[in-house]
N, C-alpha and C positions, 0 to 999 in steps of 0.2 A: 504494499502501499504505497501510495505517495502524498501528501498534501503540499499546498501554497497558500500562500495569502499574496495578494497583489494590489494594485490599483489602475483602472483604467479612465481614459477620458472618453473613450466612445466605443459605439457596438462593436466596431469593426474591431478597434485594437484590443477591445476583449477576448474576442472570438480567436484573434490571432496568437492572443498568451494563453489563452486553453488549448490549442491546438500544440502550440510548440512543447506548452508540458505534458502533454498525452505523448508526444511523438518522441521526447527524447529518453531515447534507452537509462539514462543515467538513471531515472526514476523507478524504471521497472526491469533492471537486466539485460542483456544483449536477446533481440530477439522476441522479449516479452511486451514490448512498446507497443502502443497502438500505430498507425499507418494511416495518414493521408493518401486517400486514394484521388480525390479528383479536388482541386487540381494537384498540379504535379509538388509545387512549393508551397510552405504558409505563405511566403512575399507575395504570391500570384492569385490570393485569397480574395475577391473583389465583395462579393454577398453568400454566394453558396461550398458548401465544403461537407463532403462524405469522409468515413475515416471506417475504421474495421478495427475489432477488436479484439483480440488470442483465445482470454478469456484462459481455462485452463490448458492451454497450447493444441486443444483439439479443436475449437471453436473458430469460429466465422463469425463475428459481432458487427451489426453493419448500422452506422445512423446516419443520420443530417442534419446540418444546419444552414438556415438561410437568413439572411437578415431584411427584414422589412421595414421601412420606414412609411411613416403616415401624419395626420394633423398637418398644421399650420408648418408652410416650409419645413416640412418633414422631422418636427419637432421632437414626435412620438417616434420610436426605433421596437424595432420589437425583433429576436433572435427565433424565430422556427423552427422546431423540433419536429425532425422525422426519425420512423425505424425500416429500414429492408430487411430482407428474406436472401438478398444478394447483390452483388454488383454487373450493371451490364454498359459497358463505355459508351453504347449507340442509343441509350436512353438519355432523357431530360434526368433531372434533380428530381421530380415527380414520380417521372414516371417505373425508378428500379422498381426490381421488382419484392413485391412485398410488403410495398410501400404500405402508410393508412392512408387508405380511402374515403375516410371521413372529410363533411364537406372544411371543416375547422380544425386546424390541427392547435397542438399545446401550443406555448409560448414563453419565453419571458418578454414582459413587459417593461422597457426600459424610457427614457427621456435620452435622447440623443445630445444635448450639449451638459451633463451633469457628470458630475466625477464621481465612480463607481468603485466602491470598496469591494472586493472580492474573496470568499475561502473557494477551494477548490480540493477534494479529495476523490481519489481514483484509484482504484486496482485495474488488473487486467480485464475485466469484465464488466466495471461500470463506473461512472463518477459522475458524484453530487458537486453542483454547483449552486452556491448561496453570492448572492449582488444585492450590497445596499442599497438602494436609494433612498433619498434625504431620510427617512426616520422609517423605511416597510422595511423588508427583506423579501427579493423575489427570487426565485428557488426553480431548478429542473434536476430531474434524475433520469440518466441514461445507458441503459445497459441489461444486463442478464439482474433478475431476481433468485432467488433462492425456492425452488419450486419444492412443494412437498408431493412428491413423487418417487416410484423406481427408476432404475437408472434407465433412460435414453423414451421414458414416460411421457415427458417433455420433453421437445426436442429445441426447442428453442422460444427459451422463456423470456422474451423481451418487451421491457418497463421503458415506455417514454412519457415523461412527467414535465409540467412545467410550474407555472402559476396562473395562466390564463388561456383565454382563445385566439387564436386570429381575429383582427378588427376591432378588438377590444383594446382600454388604454392603460396605460397605470393608474392613472387616481380614481378608479373606480372603487369604491367601496362594498360593490352587490355580493353577495354570496360566491356568484361562479370565478370571483379574483378571490382566488383560494389556491393553498399549493398542493400539489403531488401527495402531501399525505392525507390531505383532508380537502380532498374534490368536491366542488361545488358549480352547478350550473345558473346559471339566469334565466333559464326555464322552466317551466312547471315542471314535476318529475310524476306528480302521482298521478294511476288508472287501477280505475275499477271502485270497489268497494274494500274496506280495510279490509285484508288476511284472504284477498283473494287475487291468485298466482295471474301476471299480468299475460298476456295471449300475442300482446307486440312491444315493439318499442316505445317507450315514452318519451315525450315531445322532449324529455332532455337530453335524451340519448347522446352521445358521442358531441356533447356539447362542455365537457368540463376538461380539465388540466390533466388528466391521467390517462392514459390508455395501456392497455396490454396484450398483446401478442397470445391469442391461444392454443390448444396444442394442434387444429383443427385449421389452421392460419387467419383465420376473424381477428376482426382486432375488436376490443370489447371498451367502453368507457368505462370509471369510477367516479361513481357519485358517493357522496356521506350525505351531502345537502342541497337545498334550494329554497326558493320564495312559499311553495307550499310544504304544512306540516308533510303531509303524506309522502316526498319525495324521500323520507326516509325511510320507505317501507314496502317501495316497490323496485329500487333498482339492481338493475341483475350481477355490479361488483362494486363491492365498498372496502374501506381501508381500516380496520380494527385497530387501537379500539375508539382512533376520533370517530368513528360512526354511533357512539355511543354515550357522546358528551360526557366521558367521565370528569366533571369539574370537582365533584370534592373528594378525588384520591388523599390519602394523608400523606403529609409529608412527616420524615424522623429528623430529630433535628439532633445533632451534637455539637462541640467547640469546632472542627473542622467540617468543612463543606466539601466533601465529595460526591463521586453520582453514587454512592450508596446511601446517600443523604433525602434522594429522591426517587420514588419508585418509575423505574424505566422499563419500557412495554416494546418490543419487539411489532414492528407494525407490519400486519398479516391481510395479504390481499384475500378477501371472503365472497364466496359469489354467494347468491342467493336462492337463483335460478341456473343450475341445480345449486342444491345448498353444500358450501364446504369450504375451507381452507384448501386457498391452494398454492399459497408460495408467501415467502417473505420477501419486504425492502430489504438493499440488503445495506449496512455501516449506518444506517439511521434508527432513530430508537423516539419513541414517544415520554414526556418526561410529566408527571402527575403534578399536582397540586405544587408550580413552583413558587412561590409567593420569597423567596429566599433567591431567586434564580434572575438572570436579567440577560436579552441579546447578548451573544458576544463572550460570555463569561465561560472559561474554560475549568472543566471539572476535570479529576484526575480518578479513572478504574484501574486497581490491581496496577495501578504504574503504568499507565495509558491514557492522554487526553481525551477528551470529546467535548465539542463546541457547540454552543446551545445557542439555537434562533428561534423566531416567533415567525408566525404564520402570515406575511404579507404584515399589513398593518394591527392584526389583533394584538390584543393583548391578555386575554383569558387564560386562567387558569390551565385551559385545556389546551392549548393552543402552541404549548412549547414544544420544541424538540431537539434532540442532540443528534452530532453526525461525528464518527470516528474522525479524529484527526492522528494519525499517525501513520 
């Protein structure tokens, strides 16, 4: 695992710094680093890039990053996130094999002219990026999650998560502007009577910040919350424990603040139809009732550091998480 903290002054500078770090063999060992497939060099990146990770040495993990500008005079920027099942040099970025086919892709919403403080932690299988934008924290998760499956039962467990979707702004305070660890939608998510199994996708389907690739090659959006209260009851995929609104989880105090002082849970991907835990997001943990913690705190657990952040603009007790920082 490797980690870096850096500052960027534009979305392009941010993307180039991330890719430079991921493709440096000194950070992962010879032949274990990520590979930049398109374009040929970091210097040649203008708005789009495709990367490949090696995973455990037998994998080929394909992800895509694209920069989009919007707003008056391009003041709003978005880093658009995608995942692929392969690479074809004859196809465009959006057309790569197995690409997310939903209308709106996950993004990291930014302000183009702002100073961006960034935290990046990466393995050969996935990376997590946190970006401080004024007093809020945007984020992404790109790469494999840990499936609950026997060997080869889940051949390509790819997760692509941001903190909003295409066409939306960093300034929104809606339910949809929420990190991949607690994905929401701006669309109503309920369907049918309480307790009734949905027979079709809800209106909120495919409009959230987190997508995973299922074993059959289809992409599924995860949703924990939305404008309607029943949105929590009917979505096909959610992230536990933050889908349960665990506000009053106990904090245990002692003389020194470490990761043992808080209750820390893995983030589990849980399908409701069909029901069952399908995997765990790697390197990130939910922190319960964190009244003694703040964003950017560093916790030490068994001699290893973890960085604490909050979900975008939220400061509620159940909206904090920690990422591995080693």
